[in-house]
C-alpha positions in Angstrom: 0.0 -0.1 0.0 1.3 3.4 -1.0 0.6 6.9 -2.3 3.0 8.2 -5.2 3.3 12.0 -6.1 4.5 12.8 -9.4 4.9 16.5 -10.8 6.5 17.8 -14.2 5.9 18.0 -17.7 5.5 15.0 -20.1 3.0 13.3 -22.1 0.2 11.0 -20.4 -2.0 8.0 -21.5 -4.6 6.3 -19.8 -5.4 2.8 -20.9 -4.2 -0.5 -22.0 -4.2 -0.1 -25.9 -2.2 1.6 -28.7 -4.7 4.3 -28.8 -6.8 5.8 -25.7 -10.2 7.2 -26.0 -9.5 8.9 -23.0 -6.0 10.5 -22.8 -3.3 9.7 -25.3 0.3 10.9 -25.6 0.1 12.3 -29.2 -0.3 15.8 -28.1 2.3 18.0 -26.8 3.7 17.3 -23.3 1.6 18.8 -20.6 2.5 20.5 -17.2 0.8 18.1 -14.6 0.3 16.8 -11.0 -0.6 13.2 -10.5 -1.5 11.3 -7.1 -1.4 7.4 -7.5 -2.8 5.5 -4.6 -2.5 1.8 -4.3 -4.6 -0.2 -1.5 -4.7 -4.0 -1.8 -6.7 -4.5 -5.2 -7.6 -0.9 -5.6 -5.5 1.7 -7.7 -6.6 5.2 -7.7 -5.3 8.1 -9.9 -5.7 11.8 -9.7 -4.1 13.9 -12.4 -4.8 17.5 -12.8 -3.2 19.3 -16.0 -2.7 22.7 -17.5 -3.3 22.7 -20.9 -3.2 25.3 -23.8 -6.3 26.8 -25.5 -7.1 26.5 -29.2 -5.4 29.8 -30.8 -3.6 30.7 -33.8 0.3 30.8 -33.4 1.1 33.6 -35.7 0.3 36.8 -33.6 3.9 37.1 -32.6 5.6 36.8 -29.2 2.7 36.4 -26.5 1.5 34.3 -23.7 -0.9 31.4 -24.9 -4.0 31.5 -23.0 -4.4 28.5 -20.7 -7.2 26.0 -19.6 -7.1 22.9 -17.1 -8.4 19.6 -16.9 -8.9 17.1 -14.1 -9.0 13.3 -14.4 -9.8 10.7 -11.9 -9.3 6.8 -12.6 -10.4 4.0 -10.5 -9.1 0.5 -11.1 -10.4 -2.7 -9.1 -8.3 -5.8 -9.8 -10.6 -8.7 -8.2 -8.7 -11.5 -9.9 -4.9 -11.6 -10.8 -6.0 -11.6 -14.6 -8.9 -9.3 -14.7 -8.8 -5.4 -14.0 -12.0 -3.1 -14.2 -11.7 0.7 -14.2 -13.8 3.9 -13.7 -12.9 7.2 -15.4 -14.1 10.7 -15.3 -12.9 13.9 -16.4 -13.6 17.6 -16.5 -11.9 20.4 -19.0 -12.6 23.9 -17.8 -11.3 27.6 -17.9 -11.4 29.9 -15.0 -9.5 33.3 -16.2 -6.2 31.4 -16.1 -6.9 30.0 -12.7 -7.7 26.3 -11.5 -11.0 26.0 -10.0 -10.6 24.9 -6.4 -13.6 22.7 -6.2 -12.2 20.4 -8.9 -9.7 19.5 -6.4 -12.1 17.1 -5.1 -10.0 13.6 -4.7 -13.1 11.2 -5.1 -15.2 10.7 -8.4 -17.9 13.3 -8.1 -16.9 15.7 -10.8 -20.2 15.7 -12.8 -22.1 16.4 -9.3 -19.3 19.1 -8.7 -19.8 20.9 -12.0 -23.6 20.7 -11.6 -23.3 22.8 -8.7 -21.2 25.3 -10.5 -24.0 25.7 -12.9 -22.7 23.4 -15.6 -20.4 25.6 -17.5 -17.6 22.8 -18.2 -17.0 19.7 -20.1 -17.4 16.7 -18.0 -17.1 13.1 -19.1 -17.3 9.4 -17.8 -16.1 6.0 -18.8 -15.1 2.5 -18.2 -12.2 0.4 -19.1 -11.0 -3.2 -18.6 -8.4 -5.7 -19.2 -8.6 -9.8 -19.2 -5.8 -12.0 -19.5 -6.5 -15.4 -20.9 -4.3 -18.2 -20.6 -0.4 -17.3 -20.9 -0.4 -15.2 -24.0 -3.8 -13.5 -24.8 -5.1 -10.2 -23.1 -8.3 -8.7 -24.1 -9.0 -5.1 -23.3 -11.4 -2.1 -24.1 -12.6 1.2 -23.2 -16.2 3.1 -23.3 -16.1 6.9 -23.4 -19.2 8.8 -22.5 -19.4 12.6 -23.1 -23.0 13.1 -23.5 -26.0 10.7 -23.5 -29.9 11.0 -24.0 -31.6 7.7 -24.0 -34.9 8.8 -25.2 -33.1 10.7 -28.1 -31.1 7.2 -28.8 -34.6 5.4 -29.1 -35.9 8.2 -31.4 -33.0 8.0 -33.8 -29.9 5.7 -33.3 -27.4 8.2 -35.3 -28.7 11.5 -33.3 -25.7 13.8 -33.1 -26.4 14.8 -29.4 -25.3 11.1 -28.3 -21.5 11.7 -27.9 -19.5 8.6 -27.1 -16.7 6.2 -28.1 -15.9 2.7 -27.8 -12.6 0.8 -28.1 -12.0 -3.2 -28.3 -8.6 -5.0 -28.8 -6.6 -7.9 -28.1 -2.6 -8.5 -27.6 -1.2 -11.7 -28.5 2.3 -12.4 -26.9 4.7 -15.0 -28.3 2.3 -15.7 -31.6 2.1 -19.2 -32.7 4.7 -20.2 -30.1 7.3 -18.0 -31.2 9.0 -16.4 -28.4 8.8 -12.5 -28.5 6.5 -12.4 -31.7 3.9 -10.2 -30.3 0.8 -8.9 -32.1 -2.1 -6.3 -31.2 -5.2 -5.5 -33.2 -7.8 -2.8 -32.0 -10.8 -1.3 -33.0 -11.5 2.4 -32.2 -15.1 4.1 -33.0 -16.1 7.8 -31.8 -19.2 9.6 -32.6 -19.3 13.0 -34.2 -18.9 15.7 -31.8 -17.6 13.6 -29.2 -14.9 16.0 -26.9 -16.8 18.9 -28.2 -18.4 21.4 -26.1 -20.9 24.5 -26.5 -18.1 26.6 -25.3 -15.3 25.7 -27.4 -12.4 26.7 -25.0 -13.6 23.6 -23.0 -13.0 21.1 -25.4 -10.4 18.3 -25.4 -7.7 19.6 -26.9 -4.0 20.8 -25.8 -1.9 23.2 -28.4 -4.7 22.4 -31.0 -4.4 18.7 -30.7 -6.9 16.3 -29.5 -6.1 15.3 -26.0 -7.4 11.7 -26.9 -7.4 9.7 -30.4 -5.6 11.7 -32.8 -8.3 11.5 -35.4 -10.4 13.7 -32.7 -14.0 12.3 -33.2 -16.4 11.2 -36.2 -14.5 8.2 -37.1 -13.9 4.4 -37.3 -10.8 2.7 -37.0 -9.0 -0.6 -37.2 -5.4 -0.6 -36.4 -2.5 -3.3 -36.0 0.8 -4.1 -34.8 3.0 -7.0 -35.0 6.5 -6.8 -33.3 9.5 -9.1 -33.2 12.7 -9.1 -31.2 15.1 -12.1 -32.0 17.4 -10.9 -29.6 18.5 -8.2 -27.2 20.0 -5.8 -30.2 17.2 -6.0 -32.9 13.4 -5.3 -33.0 11.4 -5.2 -36.3 7.9 -4.0 -36.6 5.1 -3.6 -39.0 2.0 -1.3 -38.4 -1.1 -0.7 -40.3 -4.3 1.1 -40.1 -7.6 1.2 -41.8 -9.5 4.8 -41.1 -12.9 6.2 -42.3 -13.2 9.6 -41.3 -15.8 12.4 -41.4 -14.0 15.4 -42.4 -14.8 18.8 -41.7 -14.6 21.6 -44.4 -13.9 25.5 -44.4 -17.6 25.8 -44.4 -19.0 23.0 -42.8 -18.4 21.1 -39.3 -19.3 17.5 -39.2 -17.9 16.8 -35.6 -14.6 15.8 -36.3 
């Protein structure tokens, strides 16, 4: 049992896959404070970050405007081969200052944000990983930005339902060949996910998506094979198939 504090500037990722629908390491480095707590079968992460708002970078020498994010990730390890997690996050801006209410160390951001008048961009999610046998791991994520069940029943493709799904597997020592590892992963994110009615609070940092590099409104199948025949040589093959709803200069399709 322990509590560990980490402070600095670095790229972050939360999840088990090659991509993450919550927070990926594809954007620029982020100033952060992380608190990791471990107790028995429970792990709990508090992550506080200072982000740079969307802006144009051709204005000369000036200080880029800032916004902030706070994430919680709770993981339960009921069995040696199974992990189940809950996630919540909020992105906000308060005149270049951190909202002290979001220093709350427990998972209640949606209630806190509601008590402040619902000005910010909150999200929820679940994840998990299951190791089968000696070499196969199944993993996945679900990200929920906004959901209305009545609208979903009326129209499954209603744009107001904003969420994403991930499902993948990792196969180590494939076909019995030592250090021949393969990963296959599918990602699907609805249009306008991560966006907010106040564009300041969207999931971006330095004009880059905080989560998946494609942003939103896409389907993706991505794979990787890595082989390390010895300690001095590694070879890898990567491939991806992606369908993306691209925005244009005159229209926004939720990308």
